[in-house]
PAZAPA-4460 file (N, C-alpha, C; in steps of 0.05 Angstrom, whole numbers, plus 32768, in hexadecimal, padded with zeros to 4 digits):
% residues 114
    n_x    n_y    n_z   ca_x   ca_y   ca_z    c_x    c_y    c_z   seq   type   mol
   8011   7FE8   8000   8000   8000   8000   8011   8019   8000     1      M     A
   8027   8018   8010   8038   802F   8010   8045   8035   7FF5     2      A     A
   804B   801F   7FE6   8057   8022   7FCC   8043   8031   7FB9     3      G     A
   802A   802A   7FBC   8015   8037   7FAB   8014   8054   7FB0     4      V     A
   8013   805B   7FCA   8012   8078   7FD2   802B   8087   7FC8     5      V     A
   8042   807C   7FCD   805B   8088   7FC4   805C   808B   7FA5     6      L     A
   8052   8076   7F98   8050   8078   7F7A   803E   808F   7F70     7      T     A
   8026   8091   7F7D   8013   80A6   7F76   801F   80C2   7F7B     8      A     A
   802C   80C6   7F91   8037   80E0   7F98   804E   80E6   7F85     9      V     A
   8060   80D3   7F80   8076   80D6   7F6E   806D   80DC   7F52    10      S     A
   8058   80CF   7F49   804E   80D4   7F2F   8042   80F0   7F2B    11      A     A
   8034   80F8   7F41   8027   8113   7F40   803D   8128   7F3F    12      L     A
   8053   8124   7F50   806A   8138   7F4F   8076   8139   7F34    13      L     A
   807A   8121   7F27   8086   8121   7F0D   8075   812E   7EF9    14      L     A
   805B   8128   7EFA   8049   8135   7EE7   8049   8154   7EEA    15      A     A
   8049   815E   7F03   804A   817B   7F07   8064   8186   7EFC    16      A     A
   807A   8178   7F00   8094   8181   7EF5   8094   8183   7ED7    17      H     A
   8089   816F   7ECA   8087   816E   7EAD   8074   8183   7EA2    18      F     A
   805D   8186   7EB0   8049   8199   7EA9   8055   81B6   7EAA    19      F     A
   8063   81BC   7EBF   806F   81D6   7EC3   8082   81DD   7EAD    20      R     A
   8090   81C8   7EA3   80A3   81CD   7E8D   8097   81C9   7E71    21      S     A
   807D   81C9   7E70   806E   81C6   7E57   8072   81AD   7E48    22      S     A
   8079   8196   7E56   807D   817D   7E4A   8064   816D   7E50    23      R     A
   804F   8173   7E42   8034   8169   7E48   8032   814B   7E43    24      L     A
   803F   8140   7E2F   803F   8123   7E2A   804B   8114   7E42    25      L     A
   8063   811E   7E4B   806F   8111   7E62   805E   8114   7E7B    26      L     A
   8051   812B   7E7E   803F   812E   7E96   8028   8119   7E94    27      A     A
   801D   8115   7E7E   8008   8101   7E7A   8013   80E5   7E81    28      G     A
   802B   80DF   7E77   8036   80C5   7E7D   803B   80C1   7E9B    29      V     A
   8044   80D6   7EA7   8048   80D4   7EC5   802F   80CF   7ED4    30      A     A
   8019   80DB   7ECA   7FFF   80D8   7ED7   7FF4   80BB   7ED3    31      L     A
   7FFD   80AE   7EBD   7FF4   8093   7EB8   8004   807E   7EC7    32      L     A
   801B   8085   7ED2   802D   8071   7EDE   801E   8062   7EF5    33      I     A
   8011   806F   7F08   8004   805F   7F1E   7FEE   804C   7F14    34      P     A
   7FE2   8054   7EFE   7FCB   8044   7EF5   7FD5   8029   7EEB    35      W     A
   7FEE   8025   7EE3   7FF8   800C   7EDB   7FF7   7FF7   7EF1    36      L     A
   7FF8   8001   7F0A   7FF7   7FEF   7F21   7FDC   7FE0   7F22    37      L     A
   7FC7   7FEB   7F16   7FAD   7FDE   7F17   7FAC   7FC5   7F05    38      L     A
   7FC0   7FC2   7EF4   7FC1   7FAA   7EE4   7FC8   7F91   7EF4    39      T     A
   7FD5   7F96   7F0B   7FDE   7F7F   7F1C   7FEE   7F6A   7F0F    40      R     A
   7FFE   7F73   7EFC   800F   7F60   7EED   802D   7F68   7EF3    41      T     A
   803E   7F55   7EED   805A   7F5B   7EF1   8065   7F70   7EDF    42      T     A
   805B   7F6E   7EC5   8065   7F83   7EB2   805C   7F9F   7EBA    43      W     A
   8043   7FA1   7EC5   8039   7FBC   7ECD   8049   7FC7   7EE5    44      G     A
   804F   7FB5   7EF8   805F   7FBE   7F0F   807C   7FC6   7F06    45      R     A
   8086   7FB6   7EF4   80A2   7FBC   7EE9   80A2   7FD7   7EDA    46      R     A
   808D   7FDC   7ECA   808B   7FF4   7EBB   8089   800D   7ECD    47      A     A
   807B   800A   7EE4   807A   801F   7EF7   8095   8023   7F04    48      V     A
   80A2   800E   7F0B   80BD   8010   7F16   80D0   801F   7F02    49      Q     A
   80CF   8017   7EE9   80E0   8024   7ED6   80D8   8041   7ED3    50      V     A
   80BF   8047   7ED2   80B6   8063   7ED0   80BF   8074   7EE7    51      G     A
   80BD   8069   7EFF   80C5   8078   7F17   80E3   807B   7F18    52      L     A
   80F2   8067   7F0F   810F   806A   7F0E   8118   807E   7EFA    53      S     A
   810B   807F   7EE4   8111   8095   7ED0   810A   80AF   7EDC    54      V     A
   80F4   80B1   7EEB   80EC   80C9   7EF7   8101   80D2   7F0D    55      G     A
   810B   80BF   7F1C   8121   80C6   7F30   8139   80D2   7F21    56      A     A
   8141   80C6   7F0B   8156   80D0   7EFB   8150   80EC   7EF1    57      V     A
   8138   80F1   7EE9   8130   810C   7EE0   8132   8120   7EF7    58      E     A
   812A   8118   7F0F   812D   812A   7F26   814B   8131   7F2A    59      W     A
   815C   811D   7F27   8179   8123   7F2B   8183   8136   7F17    60      L     A
   817B   8131   7EFD   8182   8143   7EE7   8178   8160   7EED    61      R     A
   8160   8162   7EF5   8153   817C   7EFB   8162   818A   7F12    62      T     A
   816A   817B   7F26   8177   8186   7F3E   8193   8190   7F34    63      A     A
   81A0   8181   7F24   81BB   8189   7F1A   81B9   81A3   7F0A    64      F     A
   81A7   81A4   7EF7   81A3   81BC   7EE7   819C   81D4   7EF6    65      V     A
   8189   81D1   7F08   817E   81E9   7F18   8195   81F2   7F2B    66      F     A
   81A2   81DF   7F38   81B8   81E8   7F4A   81CE   81F7   7F3A    67      V     A
   81D6   81EC   7F23   81EA   81FB   7F14   81E1   8217   7F0B    68      Q     A
   81C7   8219   7F05   81BC   8234   7EFE   81BD   8247   7F15    69      E     A
   81B6   823C   7F2D   81B5   824E   7F45   81D1   8256   7F4D    70      R     A
   81E3   8243   7F4B   81FE   8249   7F54   820B   825E   7F40    71      R     A
   8205   825B   7F25   8211   826D   7F11   8205   8289   7F18    72      A     A
   81EC   828B   7F21   81E0   82A4   7F27   81E8   82B0   7F42    73      A     A
   81F5   829F   7F51   81FC   82A8   7F6C   81E6   82A7   7F80    74      G     A
   81D1   8298   7F78   81B8   8296   7F8A   81BC   827E   7F9D    75      A     A
   81AD   827E   7FB3   81AF   8266   7FC4   81A5   824D   7FB6    76      P     A
   81B2   8237   7FBB   81AA   821F   7FAC   81A6   8207   7FC0    77      W     A
   81AD   8209   7FD8   81AD   81F3   7FEA   8190   81E8   7FF0    78      E     A
   817C   81FB   7FF4   8162   81F1   7FF9   8157   81E3   7FE2    79      R     A
   815B   81EE   7FC9   8153   81E1   7FB1   815E   81C6   7FAE    80      L     A
   8178   81C2   7FB4   8184   81A8   7FB2   8179   8194   7FC5    81      A     A
   8172   819E   7FDF   8166   818D   7FF3   814A   8184   7FEA    82      L     A
   813A   8197   7FE1   811F   8190   7FD8   811E   817C   7FC1    83      I     A
   812E   8181   7FAD   8130   8170   7F97   813D   8154   7F9E    84      L     A
   814F   8154   7FB1   815A   813C   7FBB   8145   812A   7FC8    85      G     A
   8134   8137   7FD9   811E   8129   7FE7   810A   811D   7FD3    86      V     A
   8103   812E   7FBE   80F1   8123   7FAA   80FD   810C   7F9A    87      V     A
   8117   810E   7F95   8125   80F7   7F87   8124   80DE   7F98    88      T     A
   8129   80E2   7FB3   8128   80CA   7FC4   810B   80BF   7FC7    89      L     A
   80F8   80CF   7FC6   80DC   80C6   7FC8   80D5   80B7   7FAF    90      L     A
   80DD   80C1   7F98   80D7   80B2   7F7F   80E7   8097   7F7D    91      T     A
   80FF   8098   7F85   8110   807F   7F85   8104   806B   7F99    92      A     A
   80FC   8075   7FB0   80F0   8062   7FC5   80D6   8056   7FBC    93      S     A
   80C7   8065   7FAD   80AE   805B   7FA1   80B4   8044   7F8E    94      A     A
   80C9   8046   7F7E   80CF   8030   7F6C   80D9   8019   7F7C    95      A     A
   80E8   801E   7F92   80F2   8006   7FA1   80DC   7FF9   7FB2    96      L     A
   80C8   8009   7FB9   80B1   7FFE   7FC8   80A1   7FEA   7FB8    97      A     A
   80A3   7FEA   7F9E   8094   7FD8   7F8D   80A2   7FBE   7F87    98      L     A
   80BB   7FBB   7F93   80C9   7FA1   7F90   80BB   7F8B   7F9C    99      R     A
   80BE   7F73   7F92   80B2   7F5C   7FA1   80BF   7F59   7FBC   100      P     A
   80AF   7F50   7FD0   80B9   7F4E   7FEB   80CD   7F38   7FEF   101      R     A
   80CB   7F22   7FE0   80DD   7F0C   7FE3   80E1   7EFF   7FC8   102      S     A
   80F7   7EEF   7FC6   80FB   7EE0   7FAD   80E3   7ECF   7FA6   103      P     A
   80D6   7EC2   7FBA   80BE   7EB2   7FB5   80A8   7EC2   7FA8   104      R     A
   80A5   7EDC   7FB3   808F   7EEB   7FA8   8095   7EF2   7F8A   105      A     A
   80AE   7EF6   7F82   80B4   7EFB   7F68   80B0   7EE3   7F56   106      A     A
   80B4   7ECA   7F60   80B1   7EB2   7F50   8095   7EA8   7F50   107      A     A
   8083   7EB3   7F60   8068   7EAA   7F61   805A   7EB0   7F47   108      R     A
   804C   7E9D   7F3B   803E   7EA2   7F21   8028   7EB7   7F25   109      P     A
   8022   7EC6   7F10   800D   7ED8   7F10   7FF2   7ECA   7F10   110      E     A
   7FDE   7ED5   7F1C   7FC4   7EC8   7F1C   7FB7   7ECA   7EFF   111      P     A
   7FA8   7EB7   7EF7   7F9D   7EB7   7EDC   7F8A   7ED0   7EDA   112      P     A
   7F8A   7EDB   7EC1   7F79   7EF2   7EBB   7F5C   7EE9   7EBA   113      A     A
   7F4B   7EFB   7EC5   7F2F   7EF4   7EC6   7F21   7EFA   7EAB   114      A     A
***
């Protein structure tokens, strides 16, 4: 359950980030990420993990670019780095929370589709 909540929050933050930078297609994709969990399939879960991992890398890239801009302008950058670092950790932890709990859980066959 915690993984689902973290996934939803992370996806919303990513969507807001992409929307603010006028990348509407990526914002839409970010909003669709949590809905893949409703498929209850291994591929859906893995797709969400990949999406969140790519999102965490995007947050790192954004932090690097923004910190460099702030430092070049002589503006304070520490709080920005802290906030984006926390958002990066949140997104990465959401991806990690979706891992199978044990090797047996990963080897368990999927239930038949109804």
